[in-house]
C-alpha positions in Angstrom: 17.9 42.5 29.7 20.9 43.5 27.7 22.5 47.0 27.4 20.2 49.3 25.4 21.1 52.5 23.7 19.0 55.6 23.2 19.5 57.4 19.9 18.7 60.8 18.5 16.7 61.4 15.3 19.9 60.8 13.3 20.6 57.5 14.9 23.5 58.7 17.0 23.8 57.1 20.4 23.0 59.6 23.1 22.5 57.5 26.3 22.8 54.0 27.6 20.4 51.9 29.7 22.2 49.2 31.9 20.8 46.5 34.1 21.3 47.6 37.7 23.7 44.6 38.4 25.9 45.7 35.5 25.8 49.3 36.7 26.8 48.3 40.3 29.7 46.2 39.0 30.8 49.2 37.0 30.8 51.4 40.0 32.8 48.8 42.0 35.4 48.7 39.3 35.6 52.5 39.2 36.1 52.5 43.0 38.9 49.9 42.6 40.6 52.1 40.0 40.3 55.1 42.2 42.1 53.2 45.0 44.9 52.3 42.6 45.1 55.9 41.5 45.4 57.1 45.1 48.0 54.5 45.8 50.1 55.5 42.8 49.8 59.1 43.9 51.0 58.3 47.4 53.9 56.3 45.9 55.0 59.4 43.8 54.8 61.6 46.9 56.8 59.1 49.0 58.9 61.0 51.5 59.8 58.1 53.6 57.0 58.7 56.0 55.0 55.5 56.8 51.6 55.0 58.4 49.6 51.9 59.5 47.5 50.2 56.8 44.3 51.0 58.8 45.1 54.6 58.8 45.9 54.5 55.1 42.5 53.0 54.3 40.8 55.6 56.4 42.5 58.4 54.4 41.6 56.7 51.1 38.0 56.4 52.2 37.9 60.1 53.2 39.4 61.2 49.9 36.9 58.9 48.0 34.0 60.5 49.8 35.2 64.1 49.1 35.8 63.2 45.4 32.1 62.4 44.8 
Protein backbone atom coordinates (compact mmCIF):
# COMPACT_ATOMS: atom_id res chain seq x y z
CA UNK A 1 0.00 0.00 0.00
CA UNK A 2 1.38 3.35 -0.98
CA UNK A 3 0.62 6.70 0.58
CA UNK A 4 -2.91 7.83 -0.28
CA UNK A 5 -4.40 11.29 -0.18
CA UNK A 6 -7.93 12.32 0.67
CA UNK A 7 -9.27 15.27 -1.26
CA UNK A 8 -12.16 17.68 -0.98
CA UNK A 9 -14.73 18.32 -3.70
CA UNK A 10 -12.29 20.71 -5.44
CA UNK A 11 -9.49 18.13 -5.54
CA UNK A 12 -7.43 19.80 -2.79
CA UNK A 13 -5.54 17.37 -0.59
CA UNK A 14 -7.00 17.46 2.92
CA UNK A 15 -5.52 14.38 4.59
CA UNK A 16 -3.07 11.57 4.07
CA UNK A 17 -3.28 7.83 4.69
CA UNK A 18 0.04 6.12 5.49
CA UNK A 19 0.96 2.49 6.00
CA UNK A 20 1.59 1.91 9.73
CA UNK A 21 5.27 1.04 9.17
CA UNK A 22 5.83 4.33 7.38
CA UNK A 23 3.96 6.20 10.12
CA UNK A 24 6.05 4.57 12.86
CA UNK A 25 9.30 5.41 11.04
CA UNK A 26 8.12 9.00 10.76
CA UNK A 27 7.49 9.12 14.51
CA UNK A 28 10.96 7.71 15.22
CA UNK A 29 12.56 10.38 13.05
CA UNK A 30 10.57 13.10 14.80
CA UNK A 31 11.77 11.80 18.18
CA UNK A 32 15.36 11.86 16.91
CA UNK A 33 14.91 15.45 15.75
CA UNK A 34 13.48 16.38 19.15
CA UNK A 35 16.58 14.88 20.81
CA UNK A 36 18.79 17.02 18.56
CA UNK A 37 16.71 20.11 19.36
CA UNK A 38 17.01 19.47 23.09
CA UNK A 39 20.76 18.91 22.74
CA UNK A 40 21.16 22.17 20.82
CA UNK A 41 19.10 23.98 23.45
CA UNK A 42 21.29 22.59 26.21
CA UNK A 43 24.44 23.66 24.34
CA UNK A 44 23.12 27.24 24.02
CA UNK A 45 22.40 27.34 27.73
CA UNK A 46 25.82 25.89 28.62
CA UNK A 47 26.99 27.40 31.89
CA UNK A 48 29.85 24.98 32.42
CA UNK A 49 27.73 22.65 34.56
CA UNK A 50 28.14 19.00 33.56
CA UNK A 51 26.04 15.92 34.33
CA UNK A 52 26.44 12.22 33.63
CA UNK A 53 25.13 10.95 30.29
CA UNK A 54 22.58 8.68 32.03
CA UNK A 55 21.17 11.68 33.86
CA UNK A 56 21.06 13.67 30.62
CA UNK A 57 19.06 10.94 28.88
CA UNK A 58 16.69 10.79 31.84
CA UNK A 59 16.07 14.54 31.59
CA UNK A 60 15.56 14.33 27.82
CA UNK A 61 13.02 11.52 28.22
CA UNK A 62 11.13 13.48 30.87
CA UNK A 63 11.01 16.55 28.62
CA UNK A 64 9.87 14.41 25.68
CA UNK A 65 7.01 12.94 27.73
CA UNK A 66 5.80 16.37 28.88
CA UNK A 67 6.01 17.74 25.32
CA UNK A 68 3.41 15.25 24.07
